[in-house]
N, C-alpha and C positions, 0 to 999 in steps of 0.2 A: 569318365564323364557320366552323370546320372541321367536316368530316363526322363526325369523332371525337365531336364533342359529342352529335349525335343518337344514335350508336351507344352512347355511354356512357348516356344517359338511358333507352335501351330495354333495356340489359342487365337490368336489375333487373325489367323487365316480362316478360321472355321466359318465365319460368315460368308466371305466371298473367297473362292479359290485363289490361291496365291502362287505365283511362279517361284521356282528356286532363285532365279537371278534377281527378284526383288527383294529378297531377304537381306537383312542387315549383315555385316562382315561377321559379327559374333554368331548370329544365328546360322549363317552359311557354314561357318566352321564347325559348330556343333553337329550340323547335319552330316557334314563330310565325315566327321569322326564315327558317327552312327553307322553311315554306310561302310566304312572301313571294317567295323566290328561285324555288320551283317555278312560281308563278303567272307570274312574268315570263318564265321559260323554257319551260315545257311547257302553261301555260294556253291560249295561243293555238292549240297544236296539238290539245289535247283538245277545244277548243270547235269547231274547224274540222271534226273528224271525229265529232261528236255524242257525245263521251265525257266531257263535263262535265255531272254530274249536277245536278238541281235540288236546293236546299237548303231546308230548312224555316226560313222567316223568324223563327218563333217561338222558335228555338233561341238567339237573342241573338247579340251581336256582341262580340268582344274584339280590340282594336287592329286593326280594320279586317277581321277575319275572322269568319265565322259559326262559333259552337262546333260545329256539326255537319262543317264543313269540317275543323276542327282535329282532330276525332275520327277522321274518315275518314283524314286524313294520318297521324295517329298510329298508326292500325292498320296502315297500309301500311308505315310504319317497323318496326313489330314483325314484320311478314311478312318484311321484308328480312333481319332479324336471324336469324330461324328458317331461312330458306332458306340463308344463309351457314354456319350451323352444320351443316347437313346436306350442304352441298357445299363442302368445304374447297379445291378447286381452281377455283372459280368465284367471280365477284363479282356483287354485287347492289346495286340502288340504287332509292329511291323516286322518282328523277328520271326519269319516263316519263309518257306520255300517260294511263296508267290510274290514277294514283296516288290519285285521289278517288273512285274506284269501290269499293263494297263487293265481297267475294269472290263473293257471289251475283249481283251486277250483271255482274261480269266473266265469270262462268261462263255467264250468260244470253245474252251476245253469242256465246260459243263453241258452246254446245250446240245451237243451232239452225242451225250453219252446215256441220256435216258429218253426214251420214246414212249410217250403217254398215249399214242394213238390205239384205238380199238379197245381202250379200257371202259368197261361198264361199272356203274356204281355198285358197290358191295353193300349188302345188309349188314348192319351191326349185329354183334351177338346177343342173345338174350341176356338180360340182367341177371347177375348172380342172386340166387335165394340166400346164400350164406354171406357172412361178413367177409369182405376182401382183406387180404393181408395189408399192412400199412406200407410195406416197402418190398422190393424184390430186385435182385441184382445178379445176373449171370456173369458179369465181367470177372468175378472171383471163383468161379467154377472151374474144375478140372476140364470141362467140356468147352471152355472158352479158348479158341485158337489165338496165338500170338497176333499182334496188330500187323496189318499190311499196308502196302503204298502202291497204288495203281500207276503212278506216274503220269506219263503224257498220253495215255491211251483212254479213250472214253469208254472205260470198261467198269464202271461202278456197278452196274447191273450184275456183272459176272461175279465180283467180289462179295457183294451183299448177298447173292444167292448162294455161292459156295460157303460163305461163313455161317449162313443160317442153317444149311444142310449138314455141314460138318458138326455143329453142336447138336442138332436133332439126332443125327446118328449115334453120337457119343451118349446122349441121354438114354437112347434105347439099348445100346450095347456095352456102354463103358469104354468103348475104344475111339480116341480122337484121331481122326485121319487128317492127313495134309493133302488136300485135293487140288487139282490143277485148274486155276483160272484161265490159263492160256488155252486149255482144251475148248472151253466154252467160247472164248474169243475167237478162236480160228476155226471151230468145227460146228458150232450151233448155228444152223442156216436159218432158223427162225429169228434170229437176232442179227446184229450188223456189226459185231466185233467192236473195233475202236470208235465205230461211227454210232454207237448206241444200242441199247436193247431193253427188254422188259424182263423183270424177275420172274413173272408167272410162267411164260414158256421156258425159261431157263431152268426153273425148279422141276418143271415136268420133264424136261429133256434129261435131266441127271437120274431119272428113274431107271434108265438103261445101264447106269455104272458110269464112273468117272475115274479118269486117269489120276495117279498120284503126282504130286507137285515134283518129286524127285525125278520121275520118268518123263515129265512134260513140264519143264520149268517155265516160269513167266518171263517173256523177253519183250513184250509190247510196250512196257513201261517207259522205256528209253527211246524206242523207234517210234512209237505212236502208230504203228502198222499192225493190222490184225494178224498178218502171217497166214501161211499155208497149213492146212489141217494135216497133222501127223497121224499116221495110221497105227503105229506101233508104240505101245506103252504099257505099264502095269496098271490094269484096271481094278477098281474095287467096287463091288456091288454093295448098295446102301440099304439100311434097315430103316425105311421111311415109308409113309403112307402117301395118299394123293395130296395135291396142293390145295390149300384152302385160301379163301380171300375174304376180308371184311373191312370194316372202317370204324372210326370213332374212337375217341380216348378211352371209353369205358371197355370197349372191346379190345383194345391194346393192352390194357392193364390185365384183363382176364387172360389173355394169351401169354403175358410175361410172367404169370405165375406158374406156368408150365414150361415155357421155353421162349428163346428170343425169336424175332420176327423181322422180315425184310420191310422196310417202309421207304417211302420216297420224300424228300424234302425240297424246299426252296433254298439252294445253297449258293447260287451264283451272285453273291453279294458281299459287301465289305464285312458284314457281320461274321459270316461263316469263314470268309478268307482270313480274317485276322483275329479270330477268337482264340483266346488263351486259357481262361477258366472261368468259373461262376455260371450263373443261370441266365440264358438269353430270354428276354421278356419282349422283344420286339424284332420282327423281320420286316423287310420293306414291303411285302405283300405281292409276291409275283408267283409265276407258274412253278410247279415242281420240276426239278430239273436234275436230281441226283439221288441214287439209291444207296441206302445205308442200312444198319442193323440196329433195331431197338433192343437193349439188353436189360433194361431195368426202369424202376420208378421209385420215387422216394420224396423226402422233404428235407430241406436245409434252410435257406432264407426264404423258401417258398416251395410248393410242390413242383416236381420236375420229372421228365422222362430222361433217362441216360441213353445216349446214342453213340454206337461204335462207327467211326468213319474209316475211310480207306486212303488217308492221306499221310499215314506214317506216325510214329510216336513223336516226332518233333512238331507236329501240329497240334494245337488245342491242349487239352488236359491229358497228356500222354496218349493222344490219338482219340480221345472222347470229347464229347460236348454235351452239355445239359441244357434242355429246352423247357421252359415253363409249361407246367401241367394245369389243367382247369379252364382251358380256353373252350369256346363253342365252335362248332363247325368242324373245319379241317385240322384244328389244332396249331400250336405254334410252329411256324415254318412249314405248315401242311403235313406235319408228322403223322396225323391220323387220317389223312385222306384215303390212302391205299395201303393195306396191310396184307403181306402174304406170308404163309407158313406151312410146313409140310405136316401132315398128321404124324404123330408119334406112334412107334411101335414098342410096346414094353410099358414098365411102370416108370414114369419119369421122377427123378429126385426133385426137391424143392430148391430154388435159389437161395443165395446167402440172404439173410435178413439182419445180420448184426452190423452195426455201423459205429466207427470210432468217432470221437470228437473232431470236427474239421480242423485241418492243420493251420497253423498260424501263419504260414508263408507259402507262396507258390514259387516254382523254379524260374529262374531267369530264362533258362534255356531248357525246356522240358526234355527229358530223356526216358529211355525205356525203364519202367519201374520193375521191381522184382516180380516174377511170375511163378505160380499164381499167388495173389494175395490171400490173406486169411480173413480179411474183413472188407466191408463195403465202404469205399471212400466217398464222402460227400463232396459236392462241388465246393471250392475254396471261395471265399469272398474278398480275399486279400489281393491286392494288385501286385504283380511280380516286380521285383526290383531288377534294374539293370546294373550289371558290373560296371565299377568306375574305374578298374585298372586299365591302364593302357599298355600296349606291348613295348617292350624295350629290347635293345639289341644286345645278344649275349656276348660275353667275352670268353675266351678259353681259360677257364679256371678249375682247379680241382675243388669240389665241395669240401669244407671243413668237416665235416664228418656226416614215379605216374604212365495192288493190281486193280484198283477199279476205275478208271477214271471218270468219273463224272467230275472229277478233278484230279489230276494225276498224282500219284503219290510216290515217296521213296519206300521201297519195300523193306520191311524188317524180316529176319530169318525166322523160319518156323523149323523145329526140330524135324528131320535131322540135317537139313541143308544148311549151307552156309549163309550168313547174312547178306541181304541185298541192299540194305540201307547204309548209306554212308553216314558214319559218325561225325560228331562235330568237334572242330579243333578250336582251341583257344590260341590267340596270338602268342608266340614264344617269348619266353621271359629273357631279357638282357641283363647285363650288369653294367656293360660299358658301351662298346660298339661292336660291330660285326667283325669277325676275324678278317684280317687282310689276306688277299689271295696268296696262296703259297706257290713257290717255284718247285718244280719236281725234284724230289730227293736224288741225290747222286749216289747214296749208299745202298746197300743190299736191301730191297724191300722185305717187310715182314711177311712170312708165308700167310696165304689166305686159303681157306677152303673153297671148293665149288659149292654152289647151292645144293647140288645133289648129293654131296658127301656129308652134309649135315643130318644126322639122324634125328627124328622126332623125339622129344622128352618122353619119359615114362609117365609123368603127371598130366593132368588135364585142365589145370587151373590158369589163372591169369598170369602168374609168374612165368609159367612155362610158355604160354602164348607170347608174352612180350619179349622175353629173351630169344626164343626160337625164331620168332619172325623178324626180329631186329636184325639177328645174325643172317638169316636168309637173304634178306634185302641187301645188306652190306656186301655179302659174298657175291651177289649177282654183279655188283659193280667193282669186284675185286678189291674190297676193303676187308680187313681182318675182323675177326669175332671179338665180341666183349664178353666179360663175365658178370655174373650177378654178384652185386656187393650187398651182403645181408645187412650191414650196419647202416648204409645209406638208405636201403630200403626200409629199415625200421624207422628211421627218422621220418621219412616221407609217409609212412603208414600211420604214424602218430598225428602228423599234420592232417592227413586224410580223414582220420577218425573224428576231427573237429567239425567235419562238414562245412568247410569254409566257402563253399560254392565255387564258381568259376574264376578263381583268383589264384595267381602264382603266390608261392610262399613255402615256408617249412624249411627249406634248405636253399642256400645261395648258390649260384653257378648256373650252367646251362640247362634250362628246363623246358620241357614240352608239356602241355596240358590238353586233354580232350575228354569227350564224353565216350562212354563204352556201354556195350550191351551186357546185361547180366548174364553170367556163365559160370560153370565150374561145379565141382561135386556139391550136391544138395540143392543146385538150382534147375530150373526147368530145362535149360539147355546145359547139360552136364559137362560137355567137352568144349573148352575155350579154343582148342586147336583147330575146330571146325568152322571158327569164325576168322575172317580177315580183321585183325584188331587195329589198335591205335598206331602201331608202327606203319602198317599199310596206309592208313589214312593220311598220316603226315607225309609219306612218300608220294602217294597217288596225287594228292592236290597240288604239290609243290615242286616235284622233280621236273615238271615240264617247263618251269620258270627258270631253271638253273642253266647257266652258260657254261659248258664245258670247256670251251676255248679260254676264257677269261678266268675260270674257276670262281665265279661269283654269281649273285642272283641277277637276272635280267631286270628286276624291278626293286622295290624298296625291301628292307629286311623283313618286314611284316610279311611279305609274299613268299619267303622261302626260308625263314629262320628255322622252322621245324626240320626241313630237309638237312640244313647245314648241321644242326645239333645231332641229328640222327646219324649222319654219314661222316662226321669228322674223323679222319684217318688216325688221329692221336687219341681218340676215345680207348680207354682200357676196360672200363666197367659201366654197368648201368644199375640203377635202383629205382624202384617205382613203389608208389602207394596208391590205393584206390578205395573208393567207398561209395555205397548207395546210400544216398540221403534224400530228404524232401525235395531239395531243389535240383536234383539230378544224379546220375551216376558219373564220377569224374575219376580221372586216372592222371597221376603226375609222375613224369620220369625225369630223372637227373643223370647226367653223364659225367663220369670222371675221366679227365684227359690230361696229357702231359703237354698240352698246347693246342694250336690249331693248325690243321693242314686239310685244306679243301680242295686238293688236286684229285678230284674223284674221277675215275674211269667211267666211260659210258657203259650202259647196260649191253652185255654181249652175250651170245649163246642161247638167248631166249627173248621172247616178246614180254611186254608188261602183263598181257593177259595170262600168259604161261607162267610168269612169276607169281602172280596173284594166286593162280591155281596150286602152285606148288606149296603156298604157305598153309593150305588147309588140306593138302592131300593125305 
């Protein structure tokens, strides 16, 4: 189903808010299908970050959805249409981790995360005597740390402060540190942890040194709790000067010629919540409630500031948003109202200023882009298309020959730790119907290895990750290993190289599809084995819905088809193809099998947390 279907059904509702139950049968069915797709793609991300609201069971169910869920999603779809009408140069979509939150719930996450009390107005910097650079962008610098996600903790102030300081230290020393937001959340007593804080005292607090992320990892994103201060960690001393503050667009541009800066914005609204790409030219006009990092400025369809958020790569333009530049006063969405940055020590490099031609299309489901980029991307003015492919049910066939909360984010990994961001899964591809439950075999079972007996591969690429982690998961359920089929993988790689987007294809048979984080030799994150990859995502999301007594899914095939494809006892081989494209990073995996046998044993000998840890050990 095309995205235009949802846009059409909402156009008539834009003047006066409409309930889901008042929709025509055709429009209601279209909305249900879109919610199916959202649950497959963004449901796991929302759940992992504490952003999946409880629903009232008494609301009743329609085609597998609670009526309350349908109403919440319909409200978000209407918000998207209104935001698009007010911002003709930007694109918006309900496909984000916040789609099932009401506006009040979304605001409640933000309103406790940034505390503007006791702020005094800061004087603008003197005007430059020399001509200013036409553009600047630190997002492509080696000193730009990977995108983060604050989750359900109101810790945007900590993420913005840490990110700004990490880059400043790197500019001064050439060393990009991975510092602990959790330490600020739990230990900075001048701020209030998950209940909000101010960047100014946070940056000052870091003058004493900060723990590394590896020694003090972020845990508040899912719990929403600040936690108890940990006294033991690996601390790094920073090469930064005292904290400076200023205001105004001209001052922000001056700073961005030398370094990124922490700013605060008005983000508790439908414009920020549902932003996908392009330049935002209108905010509702409220109080600043969210701390972010300004990383650049430039010109596309108009002048803009480029802002790095802390809601993960699945939000916005790979985690970034572009705000119209050239406004008076506080700037668009208050971006120039308050600006903080540490003084630099050393001779700073200049940010990138080369920009390619804007891309001709935007991703339907944005995923992490290759890092670092060698050029400065401009915001796209093209509306993302939504995949029309519907999931089908697979048959067992052999292929004829894949931290800051001021709104809480799913966290992506920073080298060297493993990824914290759940990847996105596309509904599994069918060919006919789900395999019938099998009765236990009376013959001698095939020998299977224990998870601990599987030696890690010598390589560090995607192939190594996909095969090793697939077999680790299968072994934990007493299912035998599969081997890599080069011919099958080659066919899938040729399909992946066409950049088809989130669509099944290339090879017939049992196929799983997901997004993935860029990794491997030559990438920013060189070792894919340090990331829980697509196999874990398919398992983690759907295993809980599998009924081990009946050997089938507790729900419809859409809800656990990936798990059944992954765990089929009669699988003998796997082949995958993957590609980083303009519309996202996608991986396709097909399984060669001798039939279907889903008499899968329960997990034994370890917990799910221990299994996940073993995948990246």
